[in-house]
Phi, psi and omega in degrees: 000316182290328178292326178293321178297317179297319180296315179294320179295318179297316180298320179294319178296320180295323178297319180291323182284334185276358178287134180235134179275131182296323180295323177296318179296316180295320179293323177295320178295318179296320177297318179295323177296318179297316180297316180296320178298317179295320178296317179296320178296315179297319179295319179296316179297318179296318180294314179296320178297317180296318178295319179297312179297317178297320178295319178296317179297320180293327181283343179280000000 
């Protein structure tokens, strides 16, 4: 009897813990998009800088 109570209690706790708020997910996705956009921008700037420096070196 007590093991059945523990099982039911555990199942109830899992149901409460598995709830996810949609607003939290959306805000997390938006934050990840901002981070990815910043990384892409930094990579693009680094690539353009490297090409520019290489071009300047070639012209000398």
